[in-house]
C-alpha positions in Angstrom: 105.9 -15.2 79.2 108.9 -14.7 81.5 108.3 -16.3 84.9 108.5 -13.8 87.8 109.1 -14.4 91.4 107.2 -11.8 93.5 108.8 -10.9 96.8 107.4 -8.6 99.5 106.2 -8.4 103.0 102.7 -9.4 104.1 100.0 -7.2 102.7 102.3 -5.9 99.8 99.6 -7.1 97.3 101.5 -10.1 95.8 98.5 -12.4 95.5 96.1 -9.7 94.3 98.7 -8.6 91.7 99.0 -12.2 90.5 95.1 -12.4 90.0 95.2 -9.0 88.2 97.9 -10.2 85.8 95.8 -13.3 84.9 92.8 -11.1 84.1 90.6 -12.8 86.8 88.4 -11.7 89.7 90.3 -10.5 92.6 89.6 -13.0 95.4 91.9 -12.3 98.3 93.4 -15.3 100.1 96.3 -15.4 102.4 99.2 -17.1 100.7 100.4 -20.0 103.0 103.1 -21.5 100.7 105.1 -20.9 97.5 102.5 -20.6 94.8 104.1 -21.9 91.7 102.0 -20.8 88.6 102.7 -20.6 84.8 104.0 -17.1 84.9 104.1 -16.0 88.5 105.7 -17.6 91.6 103.8 -16.1 94.6 105.6 -16.1 97.9 104.2 -15.7 101.4 105.2 -12.4 103.0 106.7 -14.2 106.0 109.5 -15.5 103.6 110.7 -11.9 103.1 110.2 -11.0 106.8 112.0 -13.8 108.5 115.7 -14.5 107.9 115.4 -18.3 108.2 112.8 -18.4 105.5 114.4 -15.8 103.2 116.8 -18.5 102.0 114.0 -20.2 100.2 113.4 -17.0 98.2 117.1 -17.2 97.1 116.5 -20.8 95.9 113.4 -19.9 94.0 115.1 -17.2 92.0 116.7 -20.2 90.0 113.2 -21.1 89.0 112.4 -17.6 87.7 113.4 -15.5 84.7 113.2 -12.3 86.8 112.2 -11.0 90.3 109.8 -8.5 91.3 110.4 -6.6 94.6 106.9 -5.4 95.7 106.3 -2.5 98.1 102.9 -1.2 99.2 102.6 2.5 98.3 101.3 3.3 101.8 104.3 1.6 103.6 106.0 3.8 106.3 109.3 1.9 105.8 111.1 -0.2 103.3 111.8 -3.8 103.7 114.8 -3.8 101.4 118.3 -2.7 102.3 120.4 -0.6 99.7 121.8 -2.5 96.7 120.0 -5.7 97.8 119.4 -6.7 94.1 123.1 -7.3 93.7 122.7 -10.6 95.7 120.2 -11.8 93.1 121.2 -13.8 90.0 118.2 -12.6 87.9 117.0 -9.2 86.7 115.1 -7.5 89.4 112.3 -4.9 88.8 110.3 -2.8 91.4 106.6 -2.9 91.6 104.7 -0.3 93.8 101.3 -1.7 94.6 98.1 0.1 95.9 98.8 3.3 94.2 95.1 4.0 94.2 95.1 4.4 98.0 94.6 8.1 99.3 97.5 7.4 101.5 99.9 6.3 98.7 103.3 7.9 98.5 104.6 6.8 95.1 107.7 9.0 95.0 108.9 7.8 98.4 108.5 4.1 97.4 110.2 4.8 94.0 113.2 6.2 95.9 113.3 3.1 98.1 113.2 0.7 95.2 115.9 2.7 93.4 118.2 2.4 96.4 117.6 -1.3 96.6 118.9 -1.5 93.0 115.8 -1.7 90.8 116.3 -0.2 87.3 112.7 -0.5 86.2 109.9 0.4 88.5 106.2 -0.2 87.8 103.5 1.7 89.8 100.3 -0.5 89.8 96.8 -0.8 91.2 95.3 -4.3 91.0 91.9 -2.8 91.8 91.8 -0.1 89.0 94.1 -1.9 86.6 96.6 0.9 86.3 100.0 -0.4 85.4 99.0 -4.0 84.8 99.5 -3.6 81.0 103.0 -2.3 81.5 104.1 -5.3 83.8 102.5 -7.8 81.3 104.5 -6.2 78.4 107.6 -6.5 80.5 107.0 -10.2 81.0 105.8 -10.8 77.3 108.0 -12.7 75.0 107.6 -13.2 71.2 104.5 -15.2 70.4 102.8 -14.7 73.7 99.1 -13.9 73.9 98.2 -11.6 76.8 95.0 -12.0 78.7 93.8 -8.5 77.6 93.5 -7.2 74.1 94.9 -3.7 74.8 95.8 -1.3 77.6 92.4 0.1 77.9 90.9 -3.4 78.6 93.7 -4.2 81.1 93.1 -0.9 83.0 89.4 -1.6 83.6 88.5 -1.8 87.3 88.2 -5.4 88.6 85.5 -7.3 90.5 86.9 -7.7 94.1 85.7 -10.4 96.5 87.1 -9.9 99.9 86.0 -9.8 103.6 89.4 -8.5 104.7 89.5 -5.6 107.2 86.1 -4.3 106.2 87.5 -2.8 102.9 84.2 -3.6 101.2 82.1 -0.4 100.7 85.1 1.8 100.5 85.0 4.3 97.6 88.0 4.4 95.3 89.6 2.8 92.2 86.3 2.3 90.5 86.4 -1.4 91.3 83.2 -3.3 92.2 83.8 -4.6 95.7 81.7 -7.2 97.3 82.0 -9.4 100.4 81.5 -13.1 100.0 78.2 -12.7 101.8 77.1 -10.0 99.4 78.2 -12.0 96.3 76.3 -15.1 97.4 73.2 -12.9 98.0 73.5 -11.3 94.6 73.8 -14.7 92.9 70.9 -16.1 94.8 68.8 -13.0 93.8 69.8 -13.5 90.1 68.9 -17.3 90.4 65.6 -16.4 92.0 64.8 -13.9 89.3 65.6 -16.4 86.6 63.2 -18.9 88.3 60.5 -16.4 88.4 60.9 -15.7 84.6 60.8 -19.4 83.9 57.5 -19.6 85.9 56.0 -16.7 84.0 56.9 -18.4 80.6 55.4 -21.6 81.7 52.2 -19.9 82.8 
């Protein structure tokens, strides 16, 4: 797989997208440092928002095969100036996240990323899985095995574990969303049910 450096402001969805690309449960955690994975280099949003830290992003492009500029579909403004991709020594793609939000404005974000210089743009939702297959196929190289068998499997809604901003309980995207408290209670209930069944069998 091509290694991709994800760049974007805080709350753009970089970490959630990383987890969705890996095919796992979406477990939101604030990125505190450069997360260097097998395929994705996940960067804290502060690196893109602060000029003194932004230099580190330039250095990490040397470690990547391509760069993904992320923008949240609900953003009221763009972080990226026109033609900013010309400063990068790697291919740059645009990724629009949170397209499942009722406040999403995908055409506006597409325009912003085109102005920034992105030739290829991928609208995605980590929650619903929409667009994940397309990003994976962009990163795929000959001989690579993807975490999903096909597009239908990649587009299945994910299990989301998060206590952030009271998002749990919102309807949308078809994803099953639980807070960590609810998830622990669910697992405890399952464990209790299993114990009851064992007791019944022994009796």
